[in-house]
All heavy atoms as TSV, in Angstrom:
chain	resi	resn	atom	element	x	y	z
A	1	MET	N	N	1.913	-19.245	-0.467
A	1	MET	CA	C	2.475	-18.874	-1.714
A	1	MET	C	C	3.597	-19.960	-2.047
A	1	MET	O	O	4.314	-20.411	-1.140
A	1	MET	CB	C	3.143	-17.517	-1.496
A	1	MET	CG	C	3.692	-16.962	-2.747
A	1	MET	SD	S	4.371	-15.281	-2.417
A	1	MET	CE	C	3.021	-14.281	-2.961
A	2	SER	N	N	3.714	-20.340	-3.222
A	2	SER	CA	C	4.649	-21.382	-3.639
A	2	SER	C	C	6.050	-20.809	-3.603
A	2	SER	O	O	6.242	-19.627	-3.855
A	2	SER	CB	C	4.319	-21.946	-5.010
A	2	SER	OG	O	4.579	-20.931	-6.023
A	3	PRO	N	N	7.124	-21.677	-3.458
A	3	PRO	CA	C	8.461	-21.239	-3.549
A	3	PRO	C	C	8.814	-20.504	-4.812
A	3	PRO	O	O	9.510	-19.541	-4.897
A	3	PRO	CB	C	9.249	-22.471	-3.323
A	3	PRO	CG	C	8.396	-23.456	-2.641
A	3	PRO	CD	C	6.978	-23.087	-3.117
A	4	LYS	N	N	8.238	-20.953	-5.927
A	4	LYS	CA	C	8.498	-20.371	-7.228
A	4	LYS	C	C	7.946	-18.945	-7.295
A	4	LYS	O	O	8.630	-18.090	-7.781
A	4	LYS	CB	C	7.897	-21.253	-8.335
A	4	LYS	CG	C	8.275	-20.719	-9.705
A	4	LYS	CD	C	7.753	-21.624	-10.759
A	4	LYS	CE	C	8.082	-21.175	-12.180
A	4	LYS	NZ	N	7.632	-22.034	-13.259
A	5	ALA	N	N	6.718	-18.746	-6.753
A	5	ALA	CA	C	6.101	-17.422	-6.758
A	5	ALA	C	C	6.964	-16.470	-5.903
A	5	ALA	O	O	7.165	-15.303	-6.251
A	5	ALA	CB	C	4.708	-17.480	-6.220
A	6	THR	N	N	7.428	-16.933	-4.810
A	6	THR	CA	C	8.233	-16.106	-3.901
A	6	THR	C	C	9.529	-15.716	-4.590
A	6	THR	O	O	9.906	-14.539	-4.581
A	6	THR	CB	C	8.560	-16.895	-2.572
A	6	THR	OG1	O	7.356	-17.244	-1.969
A	6	THR	CG2	C	9.342	-16.016	-1.597
A	7	ARG	N	N	10.185	-16.670	-5.265
A	7	ARG	CA	C	11.411	-16.355	-5.965
A	7	ARG	C	C	11.202	-15.328	-7.077
A	7	ARG	O	O	11.976	-14.356	-7.221
A	7	ARG	CB	C	12.029	-17.643	-6.543
A	7	ARG	CG	C	13.392	-17.361	-7.120
A	7	ARG	CD	C	13.954	-18.609	-7.690
A	7	ARG	NE	N	13.326	-18.712	-9.029
A	7	ARG	CZ	C	13.409	-19.733	-9.835
A	7	ARG	NH1	N	14.028	-20.825	-9.391
A	7	ARG	NH2	N	12.868	-19.710	-10.957
A	8	ASN	N	N	10.110	-15.461	-7.816
A	8	ASN	CA	C	9.858	-14.478	-8.864
A	8	ASN	C	C	9.556	-13.153	-8.347
A	8	ASN	O	O	9.913	-12.171	-8.916
A	8	ASN	CB	C	8.641	-15.029	-9.751
A	8	ASN	CG	C	8.965	-16.183	-10.606
A	8	ASN	OD1	O	10.124	-16.467	-10.853
A	8	ASN	ND2	N	7.983	-16.936	-11.035
A	9	THR	N	N	8.853	-13.034	-7.205
A	9	THR	CA	C	8.582	-11.722	-6.667
A	9	THR	C	C	9.840	-11.033	-6.174
A	9	THR	O	O	9.995	-9.875	-6.431
A	9	THR	CB	C	7.659	-11.890	-5.382
A	9	THR	OG1	O	6.425	-12.585	-5.832
A	9	THR	CG2	C	7.279	-10.612	-4.775
A	10	LYS	N	N	10.772	-11.825	-5.657
A	10	LYS	CA	C	12.052	-11.252	-5.266
A	10	LYS	C	C	12.798	-10.729	-6.431
A	10	LYS	O	O	13.438	-9.713	-6.382
A	10	LYS	CB	C	12.902	-12.244	-4.466
A	10	LYS	CG	C	12.324	-12.542	-3.100
A	10	LYS	CD	C	13.150	-13.588	-2.400
A	10	LYS	CE	C	12.601	-13.980	-1.071
A	10	LYS	NZ	N	13.344	-15.083	-0.427
A	11	ILE	N	N	12.774	-11.479	-7.493
A	11	ILE	CA	C	13.543	-11.053	-8.692
A	11	ILE	C	C	12.881	-9.793	-9.252
A	11	ILE	O	O	13.617	-8.798	-9.637
A	11	ILE	CB	C	13.560	-12.241	-9.758
A	11	ILE	CG1	C	14.432	-13.322	-9.263
A	11	ILE	CG2	C	14.085	-11.707	-11.108
A	11	ILE	CD1	C	14.250	-14.616	-10.093
A	12	GLU	N	N	11.580	-9.723	-9.298
A	12	GLU	CA	C	10.907	-8.492	-9.868
A	12	GLU	C	C	11.249	-7.288	-9.034
A	12	GLU	O	O	11.506	-6.204	-9.421
A	12	GLU	CB	C	9.448	-8.757	-9.910
A	12	GLU	CG	C	9.042	-9.672	-10.991
A	12	GLU	CD	C	7.567	-10.076	-10.961
A	12	GLU	OE1	O	6.838	-9.373	-10.266
A	12	GLU	OE2	O	7.134	-10.990	-11.661
A	13	ALA	N	N	11.276	-7.530	-7.642
A	13	ALA	CA	C	11.512	-6.429	-6.729
A	13	ALA	C	C	12.893	-5.842	-6.893
A	13	ALA	O	O	13.133	-4.688	-6.898
A	13	ALA	CB	C	11.283	-6.808	-5.228
A	14	GLN	N	N	13.869	-6.802	-7.065
A	14	GLN	CA	C	15.220	-6.309	-7.264
A	14	GLN	C	C	15.368	-5.576	-8.580
A	14	GLN	O	O	16.160	-4.627	-8.653
A	14	GLN	CB	C	16.110	-7.597	-7.306
A	14	GLN	CG	C	16.296	-8.220	-5.938
A	14	GLN	CD	C	17.099	-9.551	-6.076
A	14	GLN	OE1	O	17.430	-10.007	-7.168
A	14	GLN	NE2	N	17.384	-10.096	-4.847
A	15	GLY	N	N	14.697	-5.986	-9.616
A	15	GLY	CA	C	14.733	-5.287	-10.926
A	15	GLY	C	C	14.242	-3.832	-10.782
A	15	GLY	O	O	14.806	-2.929	-11.276
A	16	ILE	N	N	13.174	-3.658	-10.050
A	16	ILE	CA	C	12.522	-2.347	-9.884
A	16	ILE	C	C	13.510	-1.465	-9.124
A	16	ILE	O	O	13.742	-0.322	-9.507
A	16	ILE	CB	C	11.195	-2.499	-9.190
A	16	ILE	CG1	C	10.180	-3.134	-10.117
A	16	ILE	CG2	C	10.653	-1.155	-8.751
A	16	ILE	CD1	C	8.843	-3.510	-9.440
A	17	SER	N	N	13.992	-1.950	-7.979
A	17	SER	CA	C	14.816	-1.062	-7.179
A	17	SER	C	C	16.152	-0.741	-7.890
A	17	SER	O	O	16.625	0.393	-7.680
A	17	SER	CB	C	15.238	-1.827	-5.843
A	17	SER	OG	O	15.918	-2.996	-6.161
A	18	SER	N	N	16.710	-1.557	-8.789
A	18	SER	CA	C	17.850	-1.187	-9.492
A	18	SER	C	C	17.556	-0.123	-10.492
A	18	SER	O	O	18.490	0.693	-10.762
A	18	SER	CB	C	18.517	-2.437	-10.073
A	18	SER	OG	O	17.722	-2.914	-11.128
A	19	GLU	N	N	16.417	-0.076	-11.053
A	19	GLU	CA	C	16.094	1.010	-12.030
A	19	GLU	C	C	15.738	2.312	-11.323
A	19	GLU	O	O	16.269	3.374	-11.765
A	19	GLU	CB	C	14.820	0.611	-12.800
A	19	GLU	CG	C	15.008	-0.545	-13.769
A	19	GLU	CD	C	13.716	-1.021	-14.341
A	19	GLU	OE1	O	12.689	-0.291	-14.271
A	19	GLU	OE2	O	13.739	-2.121	-14.978
A	20	ILE	N	N	15.167	2.264	-10.202
A	20	ILE	CA	C	14.750	3.463	-9.474
A	20	ILE	C	C	15.988	4.073	-8.743
A	20	ILE	O	O	16.223	5.277	-8.777
A	20	ILE	CB	C	13.578	3.199	-8.564
A	20	ILE	CG1	C	12.350	2.843	-9.316
A	20	ILE	CG2	C	13.333	4.335	-7.601
A	20	ILE	CD1	C	11.209	2.430	-8.498
A	21	GLY	N	N	16.728	3.221	-8.028
A	21	GLY	CA	C	17.699	3.661	-7.198
A	21	GLY	C	C	19.163	3.670	-7.813
A	21	GLY	O	O	20.002	2.894	-7.356
A	22	LYS	N	N	19.278	4.404	-8.850
A	22	LYS	CA	C	20.631	4.417	-9.496
A	22	LYS	C	C	21.600	5.187	-8.568
A	22	LYS	O	O	21.295	6.134	-7.926
A	22	LYS	CB	C	20.519	5.204	-10.776
A	22	LYS	CG	C	19.784	4.519	-11.855
A	22	LYS	CD	C	19.727	5.333	-13.125
A	22	LYS	CE	C	18.916	4.561	-14.180
A	22	LYS	NZ	N	18.851	5.345	-15.476
A	23	PRO	N	N	22.812	4.612	-8.467
A	23	PRO	CA	C	23.800	5.200	-7.559
A	23	PRO	C	C	24.078	6.679	-7.995
A	23	PRO	O	O	24.280	6.967	-9.226
A	23	PRO	CB	C	25.018	4.392	-7.692
A	23	PRO	CG	C	24.565	3.093	-8.268
A	23	PRO	CD	C	23.325	3.430	-9.122
A	24	ALA	N	N	24.146	7.585	-7.016
A	24	ALA	CA	C	24.518	8.993	-7.246
A	24	ALA	C	C	26.035	9.079	-7.202
A	24	ALA	O	O	26.714	8.333	-6.437
A	24	ALA	CB	C	23.885	9.895	-6.201
A	25	PRO	N	N	26.600	9.977	-7.974
A	25	PRO	CA	C	28.072	10.185	-7.930
A	25	PRO	C	C	28.527	10.583	-6.549
A	25	PRO	O	O	27.773	11.354	-5.843
A	25	PRO	CB	C	28.319	11.283	-8.975
A	25	PRO	CG	C	27.131	11.264	-9.823
A	25	PRO	CD	C	25.984	10.777	-9.033
A	26	GLU	N	N	29.671	10.187	-6.148
A	26	GLU	CA	C	30.185	10.491	-4.790
A	26	GLU	C	C	30.247	11.960	-4.597
A	26	GLU	O	O	29.967	12.447	-3.448
A	26	GLU	CB	C	31.497	9.773	-4.612
A	26	GLU	CG	C	32.014	9.916	-3.119
A	26	GLU	CD	C	33.286	9.231	-2.915
A	26	GLU	OE1	O	33.491	8.109	-3.554
A	26	GLU	OE2	O	34.171	9.733	-2.167
A	27	SER	N	N	30.680	12.676	-5.568
A	27	SER	CA	C	30.800	14.134	-5.385
A	27	SER	C	C	29.483	14.803	-5.143
A	27	SER	O	O	29.467	15.713	-4.271
A	27	SER	CB	C	31.420	14.786	-6.682
A	27	SER	OG	O	30.576	14.570	-7.812
A	28	GLU	N	N	28.363	14.310	-5.622
A	28	GLU	CA	C	27.110	14.875	-5.369
A	28	GLU	C	C	26.627	14.521	-3.931
A	28	GLU	O	O	26.067	15.376	-3.273
A	28	GLU	CB	C	26.020	14.343	-6.356
A	28	GLU	CG	C	26.169	14.947	-7.788
A	28	GLU	CD	C	25.089	14.392	-8.683
A	28	GLU	OE1	O	23.978	14.064	-8.229
A	28	GLU	OE2	O	25.404	14.332	-9.876
A	29	ILE	N	N	26.880	13.313	-3.538
A	29	ILE	CA	C	26.604	12.896	-2.120
A	29	ILE	C	C	27.346	13.758	-1.178
A	29	ILE	O	O	26.863	14.273	-0.183
A	29	ILE	CB	C	26.896	11.420	-1.972
A	29	ILE	CG1	C	25.951	10.575	-2.829
A	29	ILE	CG2	C	26.657	11.023	-0.503
A	29	ILE	CD1	C	26.406	9.059	-2.899
A	30	ARG	N	N	28.664	13.940	-1.387
A	30	ARG	CA	C	29.501	14.743	-0.554
A	30	ARG	C	C	28.986	16.134	-0.412
A	30	ARG	O	O	28.926	16.683	0.647
A	30	ARG	CB	C	30.921	14.716	-1.069
A	30	ARG	CG	C	32.005	15.401	-0.211
A	30	ARG	CD	C	33.348	15.462	-0.745
A	30	ARG	NE	N	33.847	14.085	-0.986
A	30	ARG	CZ	C	34.176	13.623	-2.265
A	30	ARG	NH1	N	33.980	14.484	-3.308
A	30	ARG	NH2	N	34.537	12.442	-2.496
A	31	ARG	N	N	28.612	16.705	-1.555
A	31	ARG	CA	C	28.112	18.122	-1.607
A	31	ARG	C	C	26.834	18.286	-0.745
A	31	ARG	O	O	26.635	19.168	0.013
A	31	ARG	CB	C	27.961	18.572	-2.998
A	31	ARG	CG	C	27.586	20.005	-3.153
A	31	ARG	CD	C	27.433	20.462	-4.640
A	31	ARG	NE	N	27.539	19.417	-5.583
A	31	ARG	CZ	C	28.617	19.351	-6.464
A	31	ARG	NH1	N	29.518	20.252	-6.491
A	31	ARG	NH2	N	28.671	18.339	-7.349
A	32	ARG	N	N	25.927	17.275	-0.960
A	32	ARG	CA	C	24.645	17.327	-0.254
A	32	ARG	C	C	24.788	17.030	1.236
A	32	ARG	O	O	24.173	17.728	2.050
A	32	ARG	CB	C	23.648	16.329	-0.851
A	32	ARG	CG	C	22.281	16.422	-0.324
A	32	ARG	CD	C	21.651	17.795	-0.695
A	32	ARG	NE	N	20.344	17.933	-0.111
A	32	ARG	CZ	C	19.954	18.878	0.715
A	32	ARG	NH1	N	20.766	19.909	0.918
A	32	ARG	NH2	N	18.728	18.921	1.220
A	33	ALA	N	N	25.700	16.144	1.617
A	33	ALA	CA	C	25.999	15.938	2.984
A	33	ALA	C	C	26.566	17.149	3.663
A	33	ALA	O	O	26.198	17.512	4.791
A	33	ALA	CB	C	26.957	14.717	3.117
A	34	TYR	N	N	27.393	17.859	2.897
A	34	TYR	CA	C	27.972	19.149	3.426
A	34	TYR	C	C	26.854	20.193	3.630
A	34	TYR	O	O	26.892	20.947	4.615
A	34	TYR	CB	C	29.040	19.694	2.468
A	34	TYR	CG	C	29.707	20.968	3.026
A	34	TYR	CD1	C	30.645	20.911	4.039
A	34	TYR	CD2	C	29.395	22.125	2.452
A	34	TYR	CE1	C	31.219	22.090	4.487
A	34	TYR	CE2	C	29.958	23.345	2.860
A	34	TYR	CZ	C	30.892	23.262	3.922
A	34	TYR	OH	O	31.437	24.435	4.351
A	35	ASP	N	N	25.871	20.209	2.757
A	35	ASP	CA	C	24.738	21.114	2.892
A	35	ASP	C	C	23.998	20.804	4.222
A	35	ASP	O	O	23.605	21.739	4.939
A	35	ASP	CB	C	23.746	20.921	1.724
A	35	ASP	CG	C	24.233	21.463	0.409
A	35	ASP	OD1	O	25.206	22.349	0.476
A	35	ASP	OD2	O	23.688	21.117	-0.671
A	36	PHE	N	N	23.790	19.537	4.488
A	36	PHE	CA	C	23.164	19.139	5.779
A	36	PHE	C	C	23.923	19.578	6.989
A	36	PHE	O	O	23.402	20.099	7.934
A	36	PHE	CB	C	22.923	17.625	5.840
A	36	PHE	CG	C	21.805	17.097	4.917
A	36	PHE	CD1	C	22.078	15.963	4.117
A	36	PHE	CD2	C	20.618	17.748	4.690
A	36	PHE	CE1	C	21.180	15.511	3.227
A	36	PHE	CE2	C	19.728	17.312	3.828
A	36	PHE	CZ	C	19.940	16.187	3.075
A	37	TYR	N	N	25.244	19.473	6.877
A	37	TYR	CA	C	26.149	19.926	7.983
A	37	TYR	C	C	26.031	21.382	8.172
A	37	TYR	O	O	25.915	21.841	9.323
A	37	TYR	CB	C	27.569	19.563	7.554
A	37	TYR	CG	C	28.715	20.185	8.341
A	37	TYR	CD1	C	28.952	19.836	9.647
A	37	TYR	CD2	C	29.448	21.175	7.756
A	37	TYR	CE1	C	29.958	20.343	10.415
A	37	TYR	CE2	C	30.468	21.761	8.453
A	37	TYR	CZ	C	30.741	21.384	9.781
A	37	TYR	OH	O	31.694	21.954	10.531
A	38	MET	N	N	26.010	22.164	7.111
A	38	MET	CA	C	25.821	23.604	7.225
A	38	MET	C	C	24.459	24.047	7.757
A	38	MET	O	O	24.387	24.944	8.633
A	38	MET	CB	C	26.076	24.308	5.809
A	38	MET	CG	C	27.445	24.100	5.251
A	38	MET	SD	S	28.767	24.800	6.331
A	38	MET	CE	C	28.488	26.525	6.125
A	39	GLU	N	N	23.403	23.362	7.333
A	39	GLU	CA	C	22.004	23.605	7.790
A	39	GLU	C	C	21.952	23.384	9.267
A	39	GLU	O	O	21.167	24.021	9.998
A	39	GLU	CB	C	21.019	22.735	7.082
A	39	GLU	CG	C	20.816	23.183	5.652
A	39	GLU	CD	C	20.002	22.161	4.836
A	39	GLU	OE1	O	19.429	21.213	5.449
A	39	GLU	OE2	O	19.928	22.277	3.598
A	40	ARG	N	N	22.804	22.425	9.833
A	40	ARG	CA	C	22.750	22.092	11.278
A	40	ARG	C	C	23.611	23.086	12.061
A	40	ARG	O	O	23.828	22.976	13.248
A	40	ARG	CB	C	23.361	20.679	11.430
A	40	ARG	CG	C	22.398	19.733	12.051
A	40	ARG	CD	C	22.971	18.385	12.432
A	40	ARG	NE	N	24.427	18.295	12.353
A	40	ARG	CZ	C	25.095	17.809	11.287
A	40	ARG	NH1	N	24.464	17.388	10.231
A	40	ARG	NH2	N	26.414	17.758	11.321
A	41	GLY	N	N	24.172	24.092	11.425
A	41	GLY	CA	C	24.979	25.086	12.083
A	41	GLY	C	C	26.418	24.599	12.318
A	41	GLY	O	O	27.052	25.010	13.312
A	42	GLU	N	N	26.913	23.782	11.435
A	42	GLU	CA	C	28.270	23.290	11.477
A	42	GLU	C	C	28.609	22.537	12.713
A	42	GLU	O	O	29.738	22.465	13.214
A	42	GLU	CB	C	29.274	24.412	11.246
A	42	GLU	CG	C	29.022	25.151	9.897
A	42	GLU	CD	C	30.005	26.313	9.846
A	42	GLU	OE1	O	31.173	26.171	10.104
A	42	GLU	OE2	O	29.628	27.348	9.228
A	43	GLN	N	N	27.632	21.877	13.278
A	43	GLN	CA	C	27.828	21.036	14.486
A	43	GLN	C	C	28.409	19.713	14.052
A	43	GLN	O	O	27.852	18.995	13.250
A	43	GLN	CB	C	26.497	20.816	15.240
A	43	GLN	CG	C	25.890	22.133	15.780
A	43	GLN	CD	C	26.762	22.666	16.868
A	43	GLN	OE1	O	27.282	22.027	17.723
A	43	GLN	NE2	N	26.968	24.014	16.770
A	44	PRO	N	N	29.569	19.355	14.604
A	44	PRO	CA	C	30.198	18.053	14.238
A	44	PRO	C	C	29.483	16.857	14.840
A	44	PRO	O	O	28.689	16.981	15.796
A	44	PRO	CB	C	31.650	18.224	14.842
A	44	PRO	CG	C	31.446	19.114	15.981
A	44	PRO	CD	C	30.379	20.054	15.593
A	45	GLY	N	N	29.890	15.662	14.387
A	45	GLY	CA	C	29.437	14.411	14.981
A	45	GLY	C	C	28.306	13.677	14.277
A	45	GLY	O	O	27.880	12.615	14.720
A	46	CYS	N	N	27.816	14.187	13.104
A	46	CYS	CA	C	26.706	13.606	12.451
A	46	CYS	C	C	27.074	13.257	10.967
A	46	CYS	O	O	26.227	13.225	10.111
A	46	CYS	CB	C	25.448	14.427	12.493
A	46	CYS	SG	S	24.833	14.682	14.144
A	47	ASP	N	N	28.374	13.160	10.797
A	47	ASP	CA	C	28.831	13.062	9.408
A	47	ASP	C	C	28.269	11.790	8.673
A	47	ASP	O	O	27.871	11.852	7.528
A	47	ASP	CB	C	30.360	13.020	9.326
A	47	ASP	CG	C	31.014	12.067	10.242
A	47	ASP	OD1	O	30.437	11.822	11.340
A	47	ASP	OD2	O	32.139	11.629	9.986
A	48	LEU	N	N	28.174	10.683	9.359
A	48	LEU	CA	C	27.619	9.470	8.831
A	48	LEU	C	C	26.145	9.632	8.480
A	48	LEU	O	O	25.647	9.227	7.432
A	48	LEU	CB	C	27.897	8.269	9.672
A	48	LEU	CG	C	27.329	6.925	9.142
A	48	LEU	CD1	C	27.952	6.619	7.732
A	48	LEU	CD2	C	27.569	5.806	10.069
A	49	ASP	N	N	25.432	10.251	9.440
A	49	ASP	CA	C	23.998	10.505	9.253
A	49	ASP	C	C	23.784	11.396	8.044
A	49	ASP	O	O	22.886	11.163	7.194
A	49	ASP	CB	C	23.355	11.109	10.469
A	49	ASP	CG	C	23.309	10.164	11.720
A	49	ASP	OD1	O	23.268	8.937	11.452
A	49	ASP	OD2	O	23.329	10.628	12.838
A	50	ASP	N	N	24.599	12.437	7.936
A	50	ASP	CA	C	24.480	13.324	6.793
A	50	ASP	C	C	24.772	12.661	5.487
A	50	ASP	O	O	24.056	12.811	4.482
A	50	ASP	CB	C	25.432	14.552	6.930
A	50	ASP	CG	C	25.136	15.452	8.079
A	50	ASP	OD1	O	23.966	15.420	8.605
A	50	ASP	OD2	O	26.065	16.228	8.541
A	51	TRP	N	N	25.798	11.799	5.458
A	51	TRP	CA	C	26.156	11.051	4.195
A	51	TRP	C	C	24.996	10.140	3.850
A	51	TRP	O	O	24.651	10.122	2.706
A	51	TRP	CB	C	27.434	10.254	4.464
A	51	TRP	CG	C	27.896	9.595	3.215
A	51	TRP	CD1	C	27.413	8.369	2.779
A	51	TRP	CD2	C	28.768	10.079	2.220
A	51	TRP	NE1	N	28.088	8.046	1.626
A	51	TRP	CE2	C	28.935	9.101	1.240
A	51	TRP	CE3	C	29.469	11.212	2.145
A	51	TRP	CZ2	C	29.683	9.256	0.159
A	51	TRP	CZ3	C	30.301	11.421	0.971
A	51	TRP	CH2	C	30.416	10.406	0.033
A	52	LEU	N	N	24.483	9.364	4.786
A	52	LEU	CA	C	23.416	8.410	4.445
A	52	LEU	C	C	22.121	9.161	4.040
A	52	LEU	O	O	21.467	8.703	3.083
A	52	LEU	CB	C	23.090	7.544	5.644
A	52	LEU	CG	C	24.286	6.573	6.053
A	52	LEU	CD1	C	23.973	5.813	7.357
A	52	LEU	CD2	C	24.676	5.663	4.940
A	53	LYS	N	N	21.820	10.254	4.654
A	53	LYS	CA	C	20.610	11.034	4.284
A	53	LYS	C	C	20.807	11.530	2.855
A	53	LYS	O	O	19.877	11.478	2.071
A	53	LYS	CB	C	20.407	12.148	5.308
A	53	LYS	CG	C	19.180	12.983	5.108
A	53	LYS	CD	C	19.019	13.953	6.191
A	53	LYS	CE	C	17.804	14.862	5.984
A	53	LYS	NZ	N	17.637	15.866	7.060
A	54	ALA	N	N	21.976	12.123	2.584
A	54	ALA	CA	C	22.276	12.614	1.231
A	54	ALA	C	C	22.177	11.520	0.145
A	54	ALA	O	O	21.575	11.622	-0.951
A	54	ALA	CB	C	23.575	13.284	1.210
A	55	GLU	N	N	22.773	10.392	0.495
A	55	GLU	CA	C	22.763	9.257	-0.436
A	55	GLU	C	C	21.297	8.765	-0.727
A	55	GLU	O	O	20.989	8.540	-1.897
A	55	GLU	CB	C	23.499	8.095	0.216
A	55	GLU	CG	C	23.939	6.974	-0.643
A	55	GLU	CD	C	24.811	5.993	0.002
A	55	GLU	OE1	O	24.562	5.582	1.135
A	55	GLU	OE2	O	25.808	5.644	-0.633
A	56	GLN	N	N	20.499	8.679	0.308
A	56	GLN	CA	C	19.034	8.282	0.126
A	56	GLN	C	C	18.340	9.348	-0.698
A	56	GLN	O	O	17.601	8.954	-1.618
A	56	GLN	CB	C	18.368	8.172	1.535
A	56	GLN	CG	C	18.715	6.952	2.226
A	56	GLN	CD	C	17.998	5.728	1.678
A	56	GLN	OE1	O	16.945	5.777	1.082
A	56	GLN	NE2	N	18.648	4.641	1.803
A	57	GLU	N	N	18.533	10.584	-0.417
A	57	GLU	CA	C	17.888	11.651	-1.127
A	57	GLU	C	C	18.181	11.658	-2.572
A	57	GLU	O	O	17.325	11.748	-3.517
A	57	GLU	CB	C	18.172	12.991	-0.516
A	57	GLU	CG	C	17.514	14.160	-1.137
A	57	GLU	CD	C	17.904	15.482	-0.538
A	57	GLU	OE1	O	17.441	15.747	0.587
A	57	GLU	OE2	O	18.740	16.176	-1.156
A	58	LEU	N	N	19.455	11.570	-2.925
A	58	LEU	CA	C	19.951	11.602	-4.287
A	58	LEU	C	C	19.637	10.412	-5.110
A	58	LEU	O	O	19.501	10.405	-6.323
A	58	LEU	CB	C	21.476	11.851	-4.320
A	58	LEU	CG	C	21.814	13.303	-3.814
A	58	LEU	CD1	C	23.298	13.455	-3.667
A	58	LEU	CD2	C	21.297	14.375	-4.766
A	59	GLN	N	N	19.528	9.236	-4.424
A	59	GLN	CA	C	19.212	8.015	-5.189
A	59	GLN	C	C	17.627	7.728	-5.201
A	59	GLN	O	O	17.214	6.775	-5.727
A	59	GLN	CB	C	19.835	6.858	-4.514
A	59	GLN	CG	C	21.380	6.907	-4.693
A	59	GLN	CD	C	22.168	5.851	-4.050
A	59	GLN	OE1	O	21.636	4.993	-3.412
A	59	GLN	NE2	N	23.536	5.888	-4.221
A	60	GLY	N	N	16.906	8.671	-4.665
A	60	GLY	CA	C	15.422	8.577	-4.796
A	60	GLY	C	C	14.757	7.629	-3.859
A	60	GLY	O	O	13.590	7.312	-3.962
A	61	GLY	N	N	15.479	7.198	-2.784
A	61	GLY	CA	C	14.928	6.332	-1.825
A	61	GLY	C	C	14.130	7.040	-0.745
A	61	GLY	O	O	14.431	8.228	-0.504
A	62	ASP	N	N	13.262	6.381	-0.081
A	62	ASP	CA	C	12.507	6.962	0.988
A	62	ASP	C	C	13.276	6.696	2.284
A	62	ASP	O	O	13.769	5.581	2.374
A	62	ASP	CB	C	11.141	6.397	1.169
A	62	ASP	CG	C	10.242	6.821	-0.013
A	62	ASP	OD1	O	10.464	7.896	-0.590
A	62	ASP	OD2	O	9.320	6.076	-0.348
A	63	LEU	N	N	13.342	7.563	3.203
A	63	LEU	CA	C	13.867	7.410	4.523
A	63	LEU	C	C	12.859	6.585	5.366
A	63	LEU	O	O	11.694	6.734	5.263
A	63	LEU	CB	C	14.179	8.704	5.228
A	63	LEU	CG	C	15.260	9.582	4.611
A	63	LEU	CD1	C	15.357	10.942	5.338
A	63	LEU	CD2	C	16.639	8.839	4.717
A	64	PRO	N	N	13.396	5.782	6.269
A	64	PRO	CA	C	12.493	5.051	7.231
A	64	PRO	C	C	11.764	6.094	8.035
A	64	PRO	O	O	12.223	7.183	8.357
A	64	PRO	CB	C	13.441	4.268	8.087
A	64	PRO	CG	C	14.682	4.139	7.204
A	64	PRO	CD	C	14.760	5.347	6.438
A	65	ARG	N	N	10.539	5.768	8.500
A	65	ARG	CA	C	9.731	6.686	9.258
A	65	ARG	C	C	10.419	7.284	10.361
A	65	ARG	O	O	10.204	8.504	10.614
A	65	ARG	CB	C	8.428	5.999	9.690
A	65	ARG	CG	C	7.515	5.612	8.634
A	65	ARG	CD	C	6.629	6.813	8.284
A	65	ARG	NE	N	5.740	6.503	7.222
A	65	ARG	CZ	C	5.179	7.278	6.438
A	65	ARG	NH1	N	5.474	8.554	6.521
A	65	ARG	NH2	N	4.430	6.924	5.415
A	66	GLU	N	N	11.149	6.605	11.223
A	66	GLU	CA	C	11.773	7.137	12.396
A	66	GLU	C	C	12.806	8.209	12.077
A	66	GLU	O	O	13.093	9.024	12.913
A	66	GLU	CB	C	12.367	6.060	13.259
A	66	GLU	CG	C	13.533	5.322	12.679
A	66	GLU	CD	C	13.147	4.071	11.962
A	66	GLU	OE1	O	11.962	3.778	11.832
A	66	GLU	OE2	O	14.051	3.299	11.537
A	67	GLN	N	N	13.339	8.288	10.841
A	67	GLN	CA	C	14.314	9.259	10.526
A	67	GLN	C	C	13.671	10.543	9.915
A	67	GLN	O	O	14.398	11.459	9.711
A	67	GLN	CB	C	15.341	8.713	9.590
A	67	GLN	CG	C	16.232	7.645	10.258
A	67	GLN	CD	C	17.329	7.179	9.254
A	67	GLN	OE1	O	17.450	7.645	8.093
A	67	GLN	NE2	N	18.043	6.167	9.642
A	68	GLU	N	N	12.393	10.428	9.501
A	68	GLU	CA	C	11.796	11.582	8.800
A	68	GLU	C	C	11.552	12.788	9.736
A	68	GLU	O	O	11.554	13.900	9.352
A	68	GLU	CB	C	10.485	11.150	8.133
A	68	GLU	CG	C	10.767	10.329	6.878
A	68	GLU	CD	C	9.478	9.967	6.214
A	68	GLU	OE1	O	8.431	10.173	6.850
A	68	GLU	OE2	O	9.487	9.436	5.138
A	69	ALA	N	N	11.253	12.471	10.948
A	69	ALA	CA	C	10.839	13.530	12.004
A	69	ALA	C	C	12.020	14.386	12.355
A	69	ALA	O	O	13.097	14.323	12.162
A	69	ALA	CB	C	10.185	12.921	13.127
């Protein structure tokens, strides 16, 4: 693949992801992360995981395979 084709592909990919993955408001992420915390039985220690999962869900992104299970 030529360097020009590679550069164009990267630009197109960035354009698509910015349209699909619009940032969710922080308040919505916080609320969804709290839902995950409650679903887990209020067990502490997974706040970052809850936040990232909520962020991915609300922005329409797919989780990596190892986190889906």
